[in-house]
C-alpha positions in Angstrom: 5.4 153.9 92.3 3.6 152.2 95.2 4.0 148.6 94.0 7.1 147.8 96.1 7.3 144.0 95.1 7.7 145.1 91.5 10.3 147.7 92.4 12.3 145.0 94.3 12.2 142.7 91.3 13.7 145.3 89.0 17.4 144.8 88.0 19.5 147.9 88.5 21.9 146.6 85.9 19.3 146.6 83.2 18.4 149.5 81.0 15.4 151.6 82.2 12.6 152.8 80.0 9.8 155.0 81.3 6.3 155.2 79.9 4.4 158.4 80.5 0.8 158.7 79.4 -1.6 161.6 78.9 -5.1 160.3 79.3 -8.0 162.1 77.6 -10.8 160.0 79.3 -9.2 159.4 82.7 -8.4 155.7 82.0 -5.2 153.9 81.3 -4.8 154.0 77.6 -4.3 150.7 75.7 -1.2 152.0 74.1 0.6 152.1 77.5 0.6 148.4 77.9 1.2 147.9 74.2 4.4 150.0 74.4 5.5 148.3 77.6 5.0 144.9 76.0 6.9 146.0 72.8 9.8 147.2 74.9 10.0 144.0 77.0 9.6 141.6 74.1 12.0 143.4 71.8 14.7 144.4 74.3 14.5 141.5 76.7 16.5 142.6 79.8 14.9 145.9 80.5 13.0 147.6 83.3 9.8 149.2 82.1 8.5 151.8 84.5 4.9 153.0 84.0 3.9 156.2 85.7 0.3 155.9 87.1 -1.0 159.4 87.3 -4.7 158.6 86.7 -5.8 160.7 89.7 -4.2 163.8 88.3 -5.3 163.0 84.7 -9.0 162.4 85.7 -9.8 166.1 85.6 -11.1 168.5 83.0 -8.7 168.8 80.2 -7.2 172.3 81.1 -6.5 171.0 84.7 -5.1 167.7 83.5 -2.8 169.5 81.1 -1.5 171.6 84.0 -1.0 168.4 86.0 1.4 167.0 83.4 4.0 169.4 84.9 3.7 167.8 88.4 3.8 164.3 86.9 6.7 165.2 84.8 8.7 166.5 87.8 8.1 163.1 89.5 9.3 161.1 86.5 12.4 163.5 86.2 13.7 162.1 89.5 14.5 158.9 87.7 16.6 160.8 85.2 20.0 162.3 86.0 20.4 164.0 82.7 19.2 163.9 79.1 22.1 163.5 76.7 19.9 163.0 73.6 16.3 164.1 72.9 14.2 163.1 69.9 10.5 164.0 69.4 7.7 162.8 67.1 5.2 165.6 66.3 1.6 164.7 65.3 -1.7 166.6 65.4 0.1 170.0 65.6 -2.5 172.2 64.0 -6.0 173.4 64.9 -8.5 170.7 63.9 -12.0 170.4 65.2 -11.2 173.3 67.5 -8.4 171.4 69.2 -4.6 171.1 68.9 -3.1 168.4 71.1 0.5 168.5 69.7 3.1 171.2 69.4 4.8 172.2 66.2 7.9 173.8 67.8 11.1 171.7 67.7 12.2 170.6 71.1 14.9 168.0 70.7 18.1 167.2 68.8 15.9 165.5 66.1 12.3 166.4 65.6 10.2 164.2 63.3 7.1 165.4 61.5 5.3 162.4 59.9 3.1 163.6 57.1 3.9 167.2 58.0 3.0 166.6 61.7 -0.7 167.4 61.3 -3.5 164.9 60.4 -2.2 161.4 59.9 -3.3 158.8 57.2 -6.4 157.0 58.4 -7.4 159.8 60.7 -9.2 162.0 58.2 -12.4 163.9 59.1 -14.3 161.4 56.9 -13.6 158.7 59.5 -15.5 160.7 62.2 -18.9 159.4 61.0 -17.8 155.8 60.9 -16.4 156.2 64.4 -19.6 157.7 65.6 -21.7 154.9 64.2 -19.3 152.3 65.7 -18.6 153.8 69.1 -21.4 156.3 69.7 -20.4 159.6 71.2 -17.0 158.0 72.1 -16.3 158.0 68.3 -15.7 161.8 68.4 -13.0 161.3 71.1 -11.5 158.4 69.1 -11.2 160.6 66.0 -9.6 163.4 67.9 -7.1 161.1 69.5 -6.3 159.2 66.3 -3.6 161.7 64.9 -2.4 162.6 68.3 -1.7 159.0 69.4 -0.1 158.2 66.1 3.2 159.4 67.5 3.4 156.6 70.1 2.2 154.0 67.7 5.0 155.0 65.3 7.4 154.5 68.2 5.9 151.1 69.0 6.1 150.2 65.3 9.9 150.9 65.4 10.2 148.2 68.0 7.9 145.6 66.5 9.0 146.0 62.8 12.7 146.6 63.1 13.3 145.3 59.5 10.9 148.0 58.2 12.1 151.1 60.1 11.0 154.5 58.9 13.5 157.2 58.0 13.0 160.9 58.3 14.8 163.5 56.1 16.0 166.9 57.1 14.2 169.8 55.3 13.6 173.5 56.1 9.9 173.2 55.4 7.2 170.7 54.6 6.5 172.1 51.1 10.1 171.6 50.0 10.0 168.0 51.3 6.8 167.4 49.3 8.6 168.6 46.2 11.2 166.0 46.7 14.2 168.2 47.1 15.3 166.9 50.6 16.1 163.2 50.3 19.7 163.6 51.4 21.5 161.6 54.2 24.9 163.4 54.1 26.1 165.1 57.3 23.3 163.5 59.4 20.6 164.9 57.3 18.5 161.8 57.8 17.8 159.5 60.7 15.7 156.5 61.8 12.4 157.3 63.6 11.9 155.5 66.9 13.9 153.4 69.2 16.9 152.8 66.9 17.5 156.4 66.1 21.2 157.3 65.5 22.0 159.4 68.6 23.9 162.3 67.2 24.1 165.5 69.3 23.5 168.6 67.2 23.9 172.2 68.2 20.5 173.1 66.8 17.3 171.1 66.3 16.9 169.2 63.0 13.4 169.0 61.6 13.0 165.7 59.8 10.0 164.9 57.5 8.6 161.6 56.2 5.5 160.0 54.8 3.8 157.0 56.4 1.1 154.5 55.7 -2.2 154.4 57.7 -1.4 151.2 59.6 1.5 149.1 60.7 4.0 148.7 59.4 3.9 152.4 58.8 7.0 152.6 56.6 6.8 153.8 53.1 9.7 153.9 50.6 10.8 157.4 49.5 12.2 158.2 46.0 13.4 161.5 44.5 12.5 161.7 40.8 14.2 164.2 38.5 12.9 164.7 35.0 14.5 167.1 32.6 12.5 168.7 29.8 14.3 170.5 27.0 13.3 173.0 24.3 9.8 173.5 25.6 8.6 176.7 23.9 5.3 177.3 25.8 4.3 176.6 29.4 2.0 173.6 29.7 0.7 171.5 32.6 0.3 167.9 31.3 -1.1 165.2 33.5 1.7 162.7 33.7 1.8 159.4 35.6 4.8 157.2 36.4 5.2 153.6 37.4 8.4 151.9 38.6 9.6 148.4 38.1 12.2 146.8 40.4 13.7 143.4 40.9 10.9 142.4 43.3 7.7 144.0 41.9 6.1 146.8 39.8 4.4 149.8 41.3 1.0 151.2 40.4 0.6 154.4 38.4 1.5 157.5 40.4 0.5 161.0 39.4 3.1 163.7 39.0 2.1 167.3 40.0 3.7 170.2 38.2 3.5 173.3 40.4 4.8 175.8 37.8 4.2 173.9 34.6 6.8 172.8 32.0 8.7 175.4 30.0 12.2 176.0 28.6 15.0 173.8 29.6 14.3 172.8 33.2 14.7 169.9 35.6 11.6 169.1 37.7 11.9 167.3 41.0 9.2 165.1 42.6 8.7 163.0 45.7 7.5 159.5 45.0 6.4 157.1 47.8 5.6 153.4 47.6 4.0 151.2 50.3 6.1 148.2 49.4 9.7 147.5 48.6 10.0 146.8 44.8 13.7 146.1 45.0 16.5 147.5 42.8 15.1 149.8 40.2 15.2 148.5 36.6 12.6 150.3 34.5 10.4 153.4 34.4 7.2 154.0 32.5 6.0 157.5 31.8 2.5 158.1 30.6 0.9 161.3 29.3 -2.8 160.9 30.4 -5.1 162.6 27.9 -4.2 165.9 26.4 -2.3 168.9 27.7 -4.2 171.6 29.6 -2.9 174.3 27.3 -2.6 173.4 23.6 0.5 174.6 21.8 -0.2 177.8 19.8 3.0 177.0 17.8 1.5 173.7 16.5 -1.8 175.4 15.6 0.0 178.0 13.6 1.9 175.3 11.7 -1.5 173.8 10.7 -2.5 176.9 8.8 0.7 178.6 7.8 3.2 176.7 5.5 6.5 177.6 7.2 8.5 175.2 5.1 11.0 172.8 6.3 10.4 169.8 8.6 7.4 170.3 10.9 8.3 170.2 14.6 6.9 167.5 16.8 4.0 168.2 19.1 4.7 167.1 22.6 7.5 167.0 25.2 11.2 166.3 24.7 12.7 164.5 27.6 16.3 164.9 28.8 18.0 163.3 31.8 15.9 161.1 34.1 17.2 160.0 37.5 15.8 158.5 40.6 17.4 158.6 44.1 16.3 155.9 46.6 15.9 157.4 50.1 16.9 154.4 52.1 20.0 153.4 50.2 20.8 156.8 48.7 21.4 154.9 45.4 21.1 157.0 42.2 19.7 155.3 39.0 19.6 157.0 35.6 17.2 155.9 32.9 17.6 155.9 29.2 15.4 155.4 26.1 16.3 152.5 23.8 16.2 154.9 20.8 16.4 158.7 20.4 12.8 158.7 19.1 11.6 157.4 22.4 12.7 160.6 24.1 9.7 162.4 22.7 6.4 162.0 24.6 3.0 163.0 23.1 -0.5 163.1 24.6 -2.0 159.7 25.4 1.4 158.0 24.9 3.4 155.8 27.3 7.1 155.5 27.0 9.4 152.9 28.6 12.8 153.8 29.9 15.3 151.3 31.2 18.3 151.4 33.5 21.1 153.2 31.7 24.3 151.4 30.6 27.4 153.5 30.8 27.8 153.9 27.0 24.1 154.7 26.4 24.1 157.3 29.2 27.0 159.2 27.6 25.3 159.0 24.2 22.1 160.4 25.6 23.9 163.3 27.3 25.7 164.2 24.1 22.4 164.3 22.3 20.8 166.6 24.9 23.7 169.1 24.8 24.1 169.1 21.0 
């Protein structure tokens, strides 16, 4: 705050943004100037205030962490009140003996990218490549990778405003990973970063999302619902899915069954894609190899002549629906014929966007 010429050049009528940095190595981190540049280039008429607290930060980590309170009090003099608070949580668990982030919600909206712990591209496996590239400084770089991802996600929201990430409210990460939380009603979703919708809530909302390992960080979230009917025994098949849209086709994506398939039940999955494939038009479902647990019912039919028509071996599919996270659009998929609703090991079946008449016919067949 000692650079008086810069203070005199500031316009009090412009919006103010403050940049506050926690240094690990006692130097001005590169992301500080990156964030300031992103704010200035994107917003134009804005005052960017950088708090230079290197003297307080250039201490052993416990002392520097304590000094954040003193630096925070100084920055607080620039703020009269906080009407809205959002937070991005990364590196919130104990890794390599350290935890540099906090898991507790502290704002109106708290974002937990990839669960809030290790971030894509920051895995332990990268430590060795960092050590070979940066020497002993590679250890520090690996530790900081997940922690600093929060600010890089914020910078990304300024530089890639046409690819803004969205977080979805969920009670816990495991439920989000099962795909049950892709809902935007009643402010259950919000944009991560500068363009967040500023909605004041009585309690903190925890929002989850997946990201890529580099900019732009946005991925496209989909909720897939698959109904299986008349499944006598519990099996855990290895199924993959690929989606085709008006712009592109996705790669094969594995589907993980936590409890296996049995009875008449609808299973929900979270599917993410790195690119926008457009409006959904087709779905391919492939049973890779054989089921983990072979059907005892089918083995019995091989040796005992029960009479009558022999039942098919495999899975019988019911309703199939995908919900797009960004648009909240729901798309149902139908088979061209009733026979296509049966899936057997090593088979791939293709399902297309349902027409109104075909969807009603499929539902009547399921309930008959």
